[in-house]
N, C-alpha and C positions, 0 to 999 in steps of 0.2 A: 559444573555438574558433570562428572565423568561419563554419565549415561546419555548425556544430551548431545545431539547434533543440530546445530543451528548456524545461520548466517545470512547476510544480505549481499547479493553480488554487486560488483560495479562494472564500469565499462570496459576498462583496459584488460588485457591479459588473455584473450582468446584468439580465435582463428578466422573470425568473420571479417570480410573485407567490404562489405555492403555499405557500412555507415562510417567509412574513414579509418584508416589504420587497421590494426588487428584488434577487434573488439570482441568481448565476451556476449554475444547476443544469445539469450537463452530461450527466445520465443521464435515459434515457427512463423515468421513473417514472410511476405510474399517477395521481398528483395533478397532473402538469404536462402541458402541451400540447406536443405533438411539434414544432410549428412554433416554439414558444419556445425549446425545447431546441437546435434547429438554429440558431437566431440566436444563442443564448448560445456554441455551439460555434464559430461563425463569428467572433464578437467575440474569444474566447479566442486562437484560432490567428492571427487578424490582429495581436493584441497581442504575440505572440511573434515575429512576423516570419516565420510559416511560410506564405509566399505566393510566388506565381510570376505572371508576365505571361500574361494570357489571350491566346488565340491570334487572336481576332478584333479586339477594340477595344483590346488591350494594356492592360487594366485589371488590377489586382491581384486574384488569386483565391487562396483558400486551398488550400494543398496537400492531397491527399487523406488522409483519416483512417482508419487500420485500427484496429478495436476488436474486442472479443471478447465472446461470451457466457460471463461468469465462473462458475465452478463450484467454486471452492475446491480446485483440483486442482494438479498438477505438469505439466500439459500445457503445451508450449511450441512455438509455430509459428515457422518461418523463412519470411519472405515476400520476394519480389521484385516483387510487383505488388498491386494491390487484389484481395483475393480474390473470386471469383465468388459464393460462398455465405458465410454468416457463420461466423466461426471459433469453435469452443468450446474454451475453456482459459483459462489465467491467466498466460501469457508469450507475448511475440512479439519476434523479433530481425529485423534486416535489415542489409545493407550497401548497399542500393539508394537512390541519391539521389531526392528528389522525394516521398517517403512520411513521413507522420508516424504513429507507433505510439502507442496510448493505453490505459491502463487506468482503470477508475473504482473510487473509494473513498469510504468514509464512516465509517471507523474502522480497517479493514485498511491495512496499509503499502504505499505504491507505491514501487518500487525501480527506479532508472534506471542501466543500465550503458553505458558508452562506451568505446571503444577509439580513442584518438587517433590511434595509428600506422596502423591498417588501416580507419579510417572506418567503424566497425561499431557499432551500437547495439541495446539492448534495453530493454523495460519489463516489470515483474512486478507481480502483484498477490499480496501475502503476507498473509493473514490466519493465524490460529494453525494452520488445517489445512494451508494451503499451506506454512507454515514447517516444520511436522512432516514434510511430505513433501519438504523441502529444495529449494524451487522456485528460490530464487536460486542456491544451489549448482549446481543442474542448469542454471540459466541460464547461468552461466559456461562449463559444459561444452558447451552447445549453441553459444555464440558461438566457442569453440575448434574445435568440430567442424565447424561450417558455414563460418567465416570464417578460421580459422587464428589466432585471438585468443590471445595469451598471458596468463595471468591477472595476471602482474606488471605488465602495460601497461594493465589496465582501471582505469577510475575509477568510483566509485559514489556515488550520492545517494539516501539513504533519506528519503523525504519525510513530511509530516505523517500522523500516525496516532494511535490511542489508546495513551497511554503507561501505564507501570506504575501511576501514581498512580490510574488509573481502570479498568484492565483486570482485573476480578475473574473468576477462572476456578474451575471445580470441581476436586477432588482427582484425578479421572480424566484431567484434561489434564496434571497434573504426572506422573502414572504413566506416560502415553504418551510425553512429553518424556524422562523419565528412561531409558526404554527405547531411545531413539534417540541421545541426546547425553550424552557424558561430563561436559559442562559444565551440565547441566540445573540443578544445584543453585544456580548463580549467577543464574538466570533468574527465580526466584520469591522474593517476599516474603511473610512470614506476619505477619498481625495477629490477635492474640486478641480475640474480640468480648466485650466488657464487657457483663454482664447485671446490671442493677440489682436484680432479684429475688435473684439469687445473692449480690450484694454484701450486701444486708439480711438475707437469711436463709441463711447458709452451711450450717447443720445440714441443710437440705432437700436438699443435694446430697452429702452424705456417702456414701462408697462405701468397699468393702474394698481399693481400689487405693491404693498409697502415693503420697503422703504422707497419704491419708485423704480426699481430695477428687477428684471426677470432674474431668477436664480441661476447660478452656474451649474452646469451639469456636473455630475459626480461619477467617479469610478469607485466600484465596490470590490474589496479583496477579501476573501474567506480564508481563516485559519483553520485548515482542515486537521491539523496535527492536534491543535487545542481542542477541537471538537471531539476528536476520538479520545483524548486524554480525559475530558470530562465525562465521556460515556463510560470509560472504565472505572472512574471513581463512583459514578452512580450505580455501577453494577457490583460495587462492594470491594474492589481493589484499594489498596492503600497507596497514598501518593509516591511514597518512597520505593514502591515496588514496580513503578512505571518509568521506563526509560524512553526518551525521545531524541532521535538523531536531529541535529540541527542542519543537516545537508539538504539543499534545495536542488532539485533535479533541473529546474530551468536555470538557475544561476551557475550550476557546475556541469555543463555538458561535456567538459574534459574528462570528468570522472563518473557521470551518470547519463542514462538515456532520458530525454524528455520529449514526449509526444507533442506537447504544445509548442515549445520553443522551436522544435524541428519541423513543425508543420505536418506532423503524422508520419515523416519518413524517418523512422528510427528503430532501434532495436528495443528488447526487453530484459529487463533485470528479473531476478528471482529472489524470493524470500522463501527460506526453507527451514523446516524444524522436523526432527525425528528422533527416535529412541534406538540407541544402538543395540544390536541383536545380542 
């Protein structure tokens, strides 16, 4: 779509030195310098063609970037101009040309929605808490309410995030998902934890429970991408209009930032979408 600006950033190619090498950190993290992050953001937006001609020297300048102070919520803002004060929430939508909307991620999922018919766009930050609160489903609703978008016309892109192979969660997360979604059983994978002591000395673990041994502890892994894909289907999108990146942030720290894998000391990627001026 020639009018559309969109993309998911990766780790290499920037000016930050805080996270090893020259990385494209787009988040205002405590380890990085604000000036460096601003330079990285400029490079990223320029690479996407998110530019307009300046009024004075006719030089190319980046389109204004609208971001959020993210709080793992279901709060979504509709904007028609750069806000005068920082927005708090995890989703933003617009049909106004000349703006670029962005969310930051480092394991959570970035989700972009586009309506080609009405030229409206949205971007959402979906961690497990936002997913539980149905943020992308509500995002479809906000685009319909604000811009008259029909779900069948929307196209979605789910970007890089932590995948089921690496996203271990506690049993309380499964309980909460089961209370919200009929398909929750499809989202979790169980792995029994092998204990070498138990294997060598099974008599130590005998109980009255049939068949005579206590159960092995399990690890639970959540498929966050599939959870959001199913939400989009429930919201009315067609399956062939949803594209899902296979990249796992925790598996690919050479290419992506991962908060969990890097124990919180990492940069932030950005998903952006906008309408050319």
